[in-house]
GUFI-544513 format. One line per field, with one value per residue: z, x, y of N, C-alpha, C in turn. Coordinates in nm, 4 decimals. Layout:
// residues N
n.pz: c(Z,...)
n.px: c(X,...)
n.py: c(Y,...)
ca.pz: c(Z,...)
ca.px: c(X,...)
ca.py: c(Y,...)
c.pz: c(Z,...)
c.px: c(X,...)
c.py: c(Y,...)
// end
This chain:
// residues 246
n.pz: c(0.0000,-0.0310,0.1471,0.4623,0.5089,0.6656,0.8767,0.9575,1.0420,1.2645,1.4257,1.4765,1.6165,1.8498,1.9751,1.8952,1.7406,1.4313,1.0903,1.0568,0.8500,0.8132,1.0613,1.0531,0.8313,0.9156,1.1276,0.9947,0.7929,0.6896,0.6170,0.7302,1.0053,1.0473,1.0123,1.2332,1.4355,1.3985,1.4598,1.7264,1.8409,1.7918,1.9518,2.2032,2.2350,2.2317,2.4575,2.6609,2.6365,2.6547,2.8262,2.9045,3.0888,3.3498,3.3165,3.0398,2.9500,3.0354,2.8657,2.6211,2.6730,2.7041,2.4492,2.3025,2.4071,2.3130,2.0369,1.9983,2.0735,1.8733,1.6481,1.6964,1.6364,1.3760,1.1111,1.0308,0.7796,0.4305,0.1045,0.0773,0.2094,0.1390,0.0426,0.2720,0.4254,0.3466,0.4153,0.6928,0.7724,0.7066,0.8812,1.1264,1.1197,1.1618,1.4203,1.5550,1.5078,1.6444,1.9087,1.9529,1.9711,2.2161,2.5573,2.7208,2.8824,2.8190,2.8246,2.9663,2.9049,2.8747,3.1890,3.4276,3.7224,3.9021,4.1328,4.3710,4.5413,4.6949,4.5969,4.7703,5.0052,5.3410,5.6081,5.9159,5.9138,5.6781,5.3663,5.0733,4.7305,4.4797,4.1476,3.8755,3.5422,3.2839,3.0005,2.8166,2.6271,2.5686,2.6577,3.0024,3.3584,3.6482,3.9394,4.2351,4.4625,4.7441,4.8717,5.1823,5.2871,5.3247,5.3563,5.2206,5.1041,4.9944,4.7254,4.5054,4.3836,4.5743,4.9203,4.9828,4.8297,4.6696,4.5825,4.4466,4.1905,4.1628,4.0152,3.7550,3.4717,3.4704,3.2663,3.1574,2.8358,2.5568,2.5412,2.6700,3.0235,3.3309,3.6706,3.9880,3.8165,3.8301,3.9568,4.2073,4.3491,4.3958,4.5379,4.8761,5.0940,5.3904,5.4122,5.5695,5.5632,5.3191,5.0476,4.9712,4.7289,4.4502,4.3512,4.0601,3.8986,3.6179,3.4925,3.2980,3.3502,3.5937,3.9039,4.1567,4.5112,4.6433,4.4761,4.4999,4.7716,4.7683,4.6214,4.7990,5.0084,4.8864,4.8488,5.1152,5.2046,5.0509,4.9867,4.8906,4.6707,4.5249,4.4588,4.2189,4.0370,4.1760,4.1811,3.9034,3.8273,3.8939,3.8290,3.5387,3.4339,3.6208,3.7839,3.9568,4.0841,4.1194,4.3675,4.2950,4.3663,4.5305)
n.px: c(0.0838,0.0277,0.2208,0.0893,-0.1108,0.0060,-0.1635,-0.2831,-0.0568,0.0183,-0.2038,-0.1736,0.0673,-0.0115,-0.1590,-0.4198,-0.7084,-0.6516,-0.6956,-0.6460,-0.4770,-0.3212,-0.1850,-0.0402,0.1206,0.2724,0.4263,0.5839,0.7165,1.0182,1.0542,0.8370,0.8673,1.1104,1.0338,0.8648,1.0547,1.1959,0.9966,0.9568,1.1997,1.1771,0.9535,1.0578,1.2543,1.0855,0.9227,1.1105,1.1978,0.9812,0.7112,0.5010,0.2110,0.2400,0.0797,0.0285,0.2865,0.3498,0.1879,0.3154,0.5632,0.4876,0.3888,0.6243,0.7852,0.6460,0.6675,0.9469,0.9898,0.8494,0.9914,1.2437,1.2440,1.2908,1.5324,1.7786,1.6954,1.7694,1.8437,1.6220,1.6360,1.6196,1.3632,1.2220,1.2635,1.0894,0.8487,0.8737,0.8955,0.6404,0.4829,0.5864,0.5074,0.2346,0.2384,0.3378,0.1282,-0.0770,0.0177,0.0316,-0.2313,-0.3038,-0.3957,-0.1774,0.0936,0.0800,-0.1078,-0.0489,0.1022,0.3068,0.3901,0.3489,0.4292,0.3003,0.3964,0.3053,0.2625,-0.0361,-0.2203,-0.3314,-0.4289,-0.4937,-0.3519,-0.3054,-0.0754,0.1925,0.0906,0.1213,0.0435,-0.0362,-0.0703,-0.1391,-0.0421,-0.1299,-0.0846,-0.2839,-0.2637,-0.4541,-0.7922,-0.8509,-0.8823,-0.7803,-0.5723,-0.4367,-0.1690,-0.0204,0.3045,0.4606,0.7443,0.7275,0.4594,0.1462,-0.0879,-0.4021,-0.5162,-0.6822,-0.8997,-1.1144,-1.2129,-1.4586,-1.7642,-1.8736,-1.6542,-1.5101,-1.3747,-1.2562,-1.3702,-1.3453,-1.4654,-1.4697,-1.4203,-1.1141,-1.0682,-0.8357,-0.5679,-0.4681,-0.4856,-0.5917,-0.5224,-0.6251,-0.9441,-1.0057,-0.8570,-0.9464,-0.9740,-0.7205,-0.4419,-0.3350,-0.0525,0.1457,0.4071,0.6140,0.6147,0.6816,0.5711,0.7278,0.7113,0.5034,0.2502,0.1138,-0.1388,-0.2711,-0.5721,-0.7558,-1.0191,-1.2685,-1.1092,-1.1285,-1.1958,-1.0394,-0.8135,-0.7012,-0.6336,-0.4458,-0.2409,-0.1676,-0.0714,0.1508,0.3087,0.3592,0.5088,0.7384,1.0732,1.1903,1.3670,1.3000,1.0371,0.9062,0.9532,0.8300,0.5611,0.5016,0.5261,0.2867,0.0936,0.1129,0.0831,0.1776,0.3282,0.5985,0.6481,0.8804,0.8703,0.8430,1.1087,1.1978)
n.py: c(-0.1188,0.2397,0.4867,0.5958,0.8935,1.1984,1.2715,1.0300,0.8954,1.0484,1.0067,0.7338,0.7483,0.8791,0.6915,0.6521,0.4963,0.3413,0.2266,-0.1262,-0.2083,0.0176,0.0376,-0.2029,-0.1546,0.0703,-0.0329,-0.2145,-0.0845,0.0545,0.3212,0.4614,0.4033,0.5243,0.7887,0.8130,0.7924,1.0320,1.2176,1.1517,1.2339,1.5031,1.5659,1.5097,1.7098,1.9319,1.8902,1.9123,2.1748,2.3450,2.5250,2.3677,2.2574,2.0096,1.7794,1.7745,1.7624,1.5053,1.3551,1.4064,1.2840,1.0172,0.9589,0.9987,0.7906,0.5694,0.6043,0.5867,0.3252,0.1883,0.2760,0.1742,-0.0946,-0.1294,-0.1237,0.1303,0.3758,0.3366,0.3996,0.5666,0.8046,1.0820,1.1048,1.0515,1.2781,1.4920,1.3797,1.3518,1.6212,1.7147,1.5637,1.6499,1.9139,1.8907,1.7926,2.0181,2.2010,2.0726,2.0795,2.3537,2.4127,2.3211,2.4027,2.6215,2.7912,3.1360,3.3327,3.5619,3.8731,4.1567,4.3087,4.5645,4.7338,5.0003,5.2335,5.4823,5.8024,5.8935,6.1782,6.4739,6.3535,6.2973,6.1354,5.9478,5.8014,5.7644,5.6714,5.4727,5.3926,5.1432,5.0088,4.7815,4.7380,4.5302,4.3259,4.1104,3.8164,3.6383,3.5455,3.5725,3.4983,3.6733,3.6554,3.7998,3.8524,4.0155,4.0221,3.9769,3.9081,3.5657,3.5635,3.5668,3.8084,3.8243,4.0096,4.0137,3.7696,3.9818,3.9679,4.0799,4.0454,4.2511,4.3892,4.2059,4.1603,4.4010,4.6152,4.5257,4.3348,4.0086,3.7138,3.8746,4.0189,3.9669,4.2065,4.5374,4.6014,4.7521,4.6980,4.7640,4.8276,5.0988,5.4022,5.4762,5.2475,5.1569,4.9753,5.0011,5.0634,5.0782,5.3125,5.2419,4.9728,4.8133,4.6088,4.2934,4.1770,4.0679,3.8365,3.7231,3.5498,3.3880,3.2492,3.0114,2.9683,3.0656,3.0859,2.8377,2.8429,2.6575,2.6299,2.8836,2.8869,2.6823,2.7992,3.0018,2.8450,2.7283,2.9565,3.0265,2.8078,2.7980,2.8942,3.2229,3.2262,3.0024,3.0294,3.1171,2.9046,2.6931,2.7724,2.7901,2.5289,2.4121,2.5997,2.7239,2.9827,3.1729,3.4472,3.5873,3.8970,4.1588,4.4140,4.7560,4.9858,5.2979)
ca.pz: c(0.0000,-0.0226,0.2842,0.5152,0.5181,0.7926,0.9818,1.0085,1.1136,1.3950,1.5046,1.5224,1.7150,1.9738,2.0320,1.8536,1.6500,1.2873,1.0224,1.0817,0.7412,0.8387,1.1734,1.0068,0.7417,0.9894,1.2080,0.9078,0.6898,0.7347,0.5927,0.8276,1.1401,1.0536,1.0338,1.3722,1.5173,1.3882,1.5349,1.8681,1.8833,1.7909,2.0688,2.3212,2.2470,2.2633,2.5963,2.7513,2.6230,2.6644,2.9588,2.9093,3.2181,3.3697,3.2596,2.8956,2.9317,3.0521,2.7412,2.5222,2.7046,2.6760,2.3036,2.2594,2.4416,2.2216,1.9045,1.9950,2.0770,1.7392,1.5518,1.7236,1.5876,1.2341,1.0857,0.9791,0.6373,0.3366,-0.0073,0.0702,0.3098,0.0935,0.0335,0.4083,0.4838,0.3228,0.4927,0.8334,0.7924,0.7040,1.0057,1.2362,1.1143,1.2248,1.5639,1.6039,1.5078,1.7527,2.0365,1.9669,2.0038,2.3541,2.6509,2.7853,2.9236,2.7069,2.8373,3.0227,2.8273,2.9521,3.3192,3.4856,3.8523,3.9217,4.2734,4.3770,4.6598,4.6617,4.6121,4.8453,5.1020,5.4754,5.6871,6.0371,5.8733,5.5357,5.2831,4.9300,4.6532,4.3557,4.0556,3.7780,3.4014,3.2279,2.8666,2.8014,2.4906,2.5552,2.7614,3.1282,3.4920,3.7190,4.0853,4.2736,4.6031,4.7905,4.9562,5.2923,5.3109,5.2731,5.3955,5.1112,5.1312,4.8694,4.6847,4.4073,4.4125,4.7048,5.0090,4.9748,4.6987,4.5888,4.5291,4.4126,4.0766,4.1676,3.9083,3.6222,3.4352,3.4356,3.2336,3.0792,2.6977,2.5173,2.5312,2.7917,3.1337,3.4566,3.7901,3.9709,3.6952,3.8504,4.0571,4.3392,4.4137,4.3994,4.6603,4.9687,5.1891,5.4735,5.3593,5.6583,5.5453,5.1734,5.0057,4.9173,4.5919,4.4141,4.2733,3.9678,3.8348,3.5192,3.4815,3.1812,3.4025,3.7254,3.9998,4.2752,4.6373,4.6741,4.3990,4.5587,4.8978,4.7362,4.5832,4.9216,5.0819,4.8163,4.8805,5.2558,5.2290,4.9557,4.9964,4.7843,4.5506,4.4484,4.4513,4.0805,3.9796,4.2450,4.1347,3.7618,3.8111,3.9083,3.7618,3.4424,3.4107,3.7467,3.7775,4.0798,4.0393,4.2190,4.3969,4.2548,4.4708,4.5128)
ca.px: c(0.0000,0.1006,0.2460,-0.0278,-0.0991,0.0635,-0.2664,-0.2960,0.0662,0.0098,-0.3060,-0.1092,0.1689,-0.0764,-0.2315,-0.5596,-0.7428,-0.6321,-0.7234,-0.5469,-0.3788,-0.2291,-0.0984,0.0533,0.2177,0.3631,0.5203,0.6700,0.7805,1.1370,1.0384,0.7433,0.9235,1.2130,0.9621,0.8213,1.1715,1.2242,0.8927,0.9844,1.3087,1.1215,0.8676,1.1436,1.3119,0.9779,0.8806,1.2149,1.2220,0.8588,0.6533,0.3731,0.1721,0.2987,-0.0067,0.0501,0.4232,0.3453,0.1326,0.4226,0.6652,0.4326,0.3878,0.7627,0.8315,0.5815,0.7263,1.0831,0.9802,0.8111,1.0974,1.3659,1.2384,1.3250,1.6693,1.7887,1.6598,1.8812,1.8427,1.5030,1.6512,1.5735,1.2176,1.1703,1.2748,0.9678,0.7420,0.8955,0.8629,0.4951,0.4306,0.6267,0.4237,0.1079,0.2655,0.3470,-0.0055,-0.1525,0.0674,-0.0039,-0.3730,-0.3238,-0.3856,-0.0484,0.1291,0.0814,-0.2100,0.0094,0.2028,0.3865,0.3346,0.4187,0.3761,0.3146,0.3917,0.2976,0.2046,-0.1666,-0.2258,-0.4424,-0.4822,-0.4396,-0.3598,-0.2255,0.0537,0.2165,0.0487,0.1466,-0.0478,0.0168,-0.1612,-0.0673,-0.0834,-0.0966,-0.1366,-0.3203,-0.2614,-0.5721,-0.8912,-0.8048,-0.9173,-0.6573,-0.5679,-0.3187,-0.1310,0.0883,0.3929,0.5366,0.8244,0.6568,0.3185,0.0678,-0.2129,-0.4772,-0.5746,-0.7872,-1.0332,-1.1319,-1.3032,-1.5908,-1.8231,-1.8963,-1.5252,-1.4388,-1.2825,-1.2026,-1.4247,-1.3284,-1.5592,-1.3947,-1.2776,-1.0650,-1.0342,-0.6992,-0.5419,-0.4147,-0.5809,-0.5438,-0.5689,-0.7705,-0.9948,-1.0099,-0.7572,-1.0077,-0.9614,-0.5799,-0.3970,-0.2601,0.0373,0.2176,0.5414,0.7098,0.6016,0.6706,0.5649,0.8522,0.6860,0.3648,0.2267,0.0007,-0.1671,-0.3792,-0.6462,-0.8440,-1.1560,-1.2715,-1.0411,-1.2022,-1.1318,-0.9356,-0.6930,-0.6427,-0.5713,-0.3271,-0.1371,-0.1217,0.0094,0.2798,0.3855,0.3998,0.6026,0.8489,1.1678,1.1738,1.4456,1.2391,0.8926,0.8571,0.9541,0.7309,0.4279,0.4824,0.5142,0.1449,0.0134,0.2116,0.0691,0.2032,0.4452,0.6424,0.6900,0.9504,0.7986,0.9315,1.1664,1.1883)
ca.py: c(0.0000,0.3655,0.5320,0.6684,1.0384,1.2443,1.2716,0.8937,0.8636,1.1133,0.9347,0.6109,0.7853,0.9217,0.5796,0.6479,0.3870,0.3594,0.1001,-0.2316,-0.2077,0.1295,-0.0010,-0.3059,-0.0924,0.1583,-0.1114,-0.2953,-0.0022,0.1274,0.4639,0.5172,0.3973,0.6288,0.9141,0.8128,0.8216,1.1756,1.2874,1.1277,1.3219,1.6387,1.5815,1.5117,1.8442,2.0257,1.8681,1.9593,2.3186,2.4233,2.5471,2.2979,2.2019,1.8775,1.6750,1.7703,1.7155,1.3602,1.2987,1.4115,1.1843,0.8841,0.9440,0.9843,0.6563,0.4740,0.6234,0.5346,0.1793,0.1426,0.3040,0.0993,-0.2322,-0.1289,-0.0782,0.2665,0.3815,0.3377,0.4940,0.6528,0.9101,1.2133,1.1020,1.0536,1.4116,1.5695,1.3158,1.3863,1.7625,1.7293,1.5085,1.7376,2.0347,1.8583,1.7861,2.1549,2.2601,2.0101,2.1297,2.4943,2.4214,2.2825,2.5141,2.6289,2.9256,3.2281,3.4351,3.6839,3.9442,4.2523,4.3465,4.6783,4.7742,5.1446,5.2740,5.6283,5.8662,5.9522,6.3243,6.5355,6.2580,6.3184,6.0130,5.9487,5.7469,5.7855,5.5584,5.4757,5.3088,5.0859,4.9406,4.6992,4.7359,4.3989,4.2961,3.9699,3.7643,3.5527,3.5709,3.5149,3.5458,3.7069,3.6597,3.8770,3.8520,4.1007,3.9430,4.0349,3.7892,3.4486,3.5746,3.6254,3.8798,3.8210,4.1371,3.9855,3.8236,4.0441,3.8946,4.1421,4.0125,4.3704,4.4333,4.0818,4.1755,4.5374,4.6977,4.4649,4.2292,3.8886,3.7148,3.9876,3.9816,4.0038,4.3492,4.5998,4.6168,4.8098,4.6282,4.7606,4.8907,5.2439,5.4398,5.4886,5.1171,5.1155,4.9096,5.0865,4.9992,5.1746,5.3372,5.1762,4.8276,4.7970,4.4689,4.2372,4.1343,4.0379,3.7147,3.7364,3.4209,3.3916,3.1240,3.0029,2.9666,3.1285,2.9985,2.7946,2.8821,2.5592,2.6622,3.0042,2.8468,2.6026,2.8954,3.0664,2.7475,2.7175,3.0774,3.0205,2.6978,2.7982,3.0068,3.3215,3.1955,2.8937,3.0477,3.1235,2.7693,2.6111,2.8119,2.7597,2.3843,2.3772,2.7031,2.7758,3.1263,3.2439,3.5346,3.6532,4.0290,4.2411,4.5390,4.8665,5.0688,5.4437)
c.pz: c(0.0000,0.1240,0.3338,0.5164,0.6571,0.9058,1.0412,1.0877,1.2534,1.4832,1.5584,1.6348,1.8499,2.0337,1.9949,1.7577,1.5051,1.2211,1.0445,0.9751,0.7612,0.9507,1.1304,0.9189,0.8198,1.0666,1.1218,0.8119,0.7474,0.7247,0.6974,0.9695,1.1557,1.0780,1.1780,1.4660,1.5153,1.4678,1.6845,1.9186,1.8878,1.9165,2.1973,2.3420,2.2884,2.4096,2.6943,2.7498,2.6513,2.8083,2.9663,3.0519,3.2290,3.3094,3.1094,2.8632,2.9423,2.9272,2.6325,2.5473,2.6740,2.5260,2.2507,2.2867,2.3459,2.0818,1.8961,1.9992,1.9399,1.6408,1.5719,1.6703,1.4402,1.2159,1.0285,0.8303,0.5491,0.2287,-0.0112,0.1538,0.2631,0.0798,0.1729,0.4624,0.4668,0.4052,0.6402,0.8615,0.7944,0.8337,1.1233,1.2381,1.1801,1.3760,1.6229,1.6117,1.6203,1.8874,2.0587,2.0050,2.1485,2.4441,2.7209,2.8193,2.8046,2.7174,2.8853,2.9305,2.9190,3.0802,3.3755,3.6157,3.8720,4.0692,4.2823,4.5120,4.6213,4.6896,4.6939,4.9416,5.2359,5.5561,5.8131,6.0103,5.7234,5.4582,5.1393,4.8612,4.5346,4.2752,3.9557,3.6396,3.3423,3.0903,2.8587,2.6543,2.4642,2.6701,2.8903,3.2490,3.5642,3.8700,4.1246,4.4246,4.6262,4.8876,5.0621,5.3447,5.2472,5.3144,5.2824,5.1622,5.0002,4.8431,4.5883,4.3746,4.5571,4.7880,5.0055,4.8367,4.6094,4.5217,4.4637,4.3013,4.0578,4.0458,3.7690,3.5982,3.3865,3.3577,3.1478,2.9382,2.6669,2.5040,2.6619,2.8973,3.2541,3.5716,3.9118,3.8467,3.7058,3.9644,4.1966,4.4186,4.4297,4.5374,4.7445,5.0542,5.2668,5.4208,5.4449,5.6452,5.3981,5.1380,4.9503,4.7726,4.5696,4.3398,4.1911,3.8964,3.7407,3.5075,3.3554,3.2220,3.5414,3.8292,4.1191,4.4000,4.6735,4.6019,4.4579,4.6898,4.8737,4.6949,4.7078,5.0054,5.0183,4.8472,5.0216,5.2780,5.1449,4.9776,4.8740,4.6564,4.4672,4.4218,4.3087,4.0192,4.0439,4.1991,3.9911,3.7360,3.8181,3.8332,3.6621,3.4182,3.5431,3.7302,3.9152,4.0383,4.1493,4.2435,4.3662,4.3736,4.4419,4.4305)
c.px: c(0.0875,0.1240,0.1248,-0.0026,-0.0489,-0.0380,-0.2830,-0.1731,0.0644,-0.0946,-0.2498,-0.0106,0.1067,-0.1640,-0.3775,-0.5822,-0.7178,-0.6663,-0.6103,-0.4384,-0.2760,-0.1321,0.0046,0.1612,0.3210,0.4668,0.6157,0.7528,0.8990,1.1161,0.9469,0.7994,1.0382,1.1477,0.9127,0.9375,1.2065,1.1222,0.9162,1.0942,1.2625,1.0379,0.9498,1.2032,1.2059,0.9364,0.9826,1.2277,1.0987,0.8156,0.5149,0.3402,0.2177,0.2130,0.0153,0.1921,0.4279,0.2894,0.2397,0.5259,0.6159,0.4296,0.5286,0.8139,0.7729,0.6433,0.8659,1.0841,0.9455,0.9249,1.2182,1.3624,1.2746,1.4675,1.6679,1.7585,1.7829,1.8639,1.7218,1.5190,1.5956,1.4220,1.1552,1.1655,1.1462,0.8516,0.7516,0.8562,0.7122,0.4333,0.4642,0.5430,0.2892,0.1252,0.2674,0.2082,-0.0903,-0.1120,0.0301,-0.1493,-0.4010,-0.3184,-0.2512,-0.0191,0.1346,-0.0251,-0.1542,0.1143,0.2829,0.3135,0.4172,0.3499,0.4048,0.2934,0.3902,0.2440,0.0700,-0.1675,-0.3477,-0.5097,-0.4141,-0.4611,-0.2741,-0.0865,0.0682,0.1829,0.0914,0.0497,0.0244,-0.0959,-0.0753,-0.1276,-0.0379,-0.1586,-0.1627,-0.3188,-0.3791,-0.6667,-0.8525,-0.8775,-0.7850,-0.6770,-0.4357,-0.2970,-0.0185,0.1727,0.4591,0.6241,0.7553,0.5098,0.2397,-0.0576,-0.2881,-0.5424,-0.6911,-0.7840,-1.0472,-1.2323,-1.4450,-1.6496,-1.8447,-1.7675,-1.4477,-1.3365,-1.2388,-1.2422,-1.4118,-1.4376,-1.4783,-1.4822,-1.2405,-1.0298,-0.8886,-0.6852,-0.4885,-0.5236,-0.5113,-0.6030,-0.5281,-0.8154,-0.9976,-0.9163,-0.8159,-0.9958,-0.8163,-0.5394,-0.3126,-0.1658,0.1090,0.3595,0.6489,0.7070,0.5767,0.6615,0.6988,0.8343,0.5379,0.3608,0.1008,-0.0168,-0.2853,-0.4404,-0.7335,-0.9914,-1.1532,-1.2094,-1.1305,-1.1248,-1.0198,-0.8054,-0.6234,-0.5723,-0.4446,-0.2106,-0.0798,-0.0356,0.1473,0.3678,0.4427,0.5119,0.7288,0.9415,1.1573,1.2468,1.3859,1.0917,0.8407,0.8488,0.8479,0.5892,0.4036,0.4748,0.3684,0.0531,0.1050,0.2027,0.0745,0.3292,0.4734,0.7062,0.7664,0.8712,0.8914,0.9821,1.1442,1.3073)
c.py: c(0.1242,0.4016,0.6102,0.8186,1.0776,1.2383,1.1330,0.8525,0.9242,1.0478,0.8043,0.6420,0.8182,0.8129,0.5726,0.5312,0.4280,0.2269,-0.0004,-0.2303,-0.0973,0.0935,-0.1048,-0.2451,-0.0109,0.0782,-0.1927,-0.2114,0.0756,0.2780,0.5281,0.5121,0.4977,0.7644,0.9243,0.8457,0.9696,1.2565,1.2709,1.2192,1.4677,1.6632,1.5862,1.6496,1.9452,2.0123,1.9230,2.1115,2.4029,2.4438,2.4827,2.2570,2.0573,1.7668,1.6622,1.7249,1.5621,1.2920,1.2964,1.3022,1.0437,0.8579,0.9223,0.8445,0.5523,0.4829,0.5630,0.3832,0.1239,0.1599,0.2151,-0.0421,-0.2408,-0.0784,0.0632,0.2681,0.3902,0.4407,0.5862,0.7786,1.0442,1.2169,1.1091,1.1955,1.4918,1.5137,1.3533,1.5300,1.7838,1.6787,1.5992,1.8642,2.0103,1.8492,1.9263,2.2173,2.2032,2.0661,2.2748,2.5114,2.3834,2.4042,2.5124,2.7734,3.0183,3.3352,3.5682,3.7426,4.0352,4.2927,4.4614,4.7180,4.9224,5.1790,5.4261,5.6737,5.9253,6.1019,6.3649,6.4378,6.2810,6.1909,6.0287,5.8926,5.7651,5.6580,5.5810,5.3812,5.2470,5.0215,4.8624,4.7199,4.6034,4.3856,4.1462,3.9318,3.6707,3.5848,3.4993,3.5760,3.5715,3.6997,3.7235,3.8707,3.9521,4.0181,4.0292,3.9218,3.6712,3.4478,3.6394,3.6957,3.8905,3.9560,4.1172,3.8360,3.8693,3.9640,3.9495,4.1140,4.1342,4.4198,4.3191,4.0984,4.3197,4.6211,4.6405,4.3609,4.1104,3.7918,3.8355,3.9421,4.0160,4.1553,4.4047,4.6191,4.6797,4.7317,4.7110,4.8394,5.0427,5.2816,5.4558,5.3590,5.0711,5.0633,5.0047,5.0021,5.1093,5.1889,5.2725,5.0241,4.7978,4.6481,4.4210,4.1893,4.1123,3.9053,3.7354,3.6031,3.4380,3.2525,3.1276,2.9958,3.0284,3.0371,2.9642,2.8348,2.7851,2.5875,2.7845,2.9716,2.7653,2.6929,2.9623,2.9725,2.7317,2.8378,3.0691,2.9189,2.7040,2.9173,3.0965,3.2820,3.0825,2.9118,3.0465,2.9841,2.6815,2.6446,2.7681,2.6102,2.3397,2.4734,2.7737,2.9258,3.2025,3.3267,3.5927,3.7842,4.1013,4.3688,4.6550,4.9464,5.2162,5.4948)
// end
């Protein structure tokens, strides 16, 4: 038979059902198993270099292991090498398109923290304020914490239901956004107790209280130097932001 189309080859690689004739051909054909081996190596590099969530990374690794097992039972290709190259590139392109369609880190764009002294405000102690400008590359819900050492103080979602999203309508669409939505809601802190940092996490759906508490526990239990990595291992769209100085 003719070699299967790239789509069928990828379906076979991912463990999906394909016609028996296709499966038999792929496991017996030097050219197809060589292509599977190339795809496996491509997926290995992608899994190691990307910021995919761990569950999706595990799927990639399982597929890679299956591909390498299939490819290893066949000898290296001989005179067909140049014909294989075009086939491999076509298959790899489908792999890339499939992976790009998976949910992964990429909703958060540029982030800027603005710290300032409120004008025309009289207080018993000197207070300062801050807000965040963030650009989203995809529709997202946002949660924000203020850090005082390893103690997190949740700023958004707010405990008061009326202030929950600080004037914003969640989820936020792609584009630039101000957090809070209006300066009257900007965050205050005593000038004698400046935050040590901020944690901003983007979600593809409204975060449950359990997820928010889990983030707070991770912050509390993790030293500052390892916090970003610990958060991103579970919540890929988490950012630890330095608090701006004077």
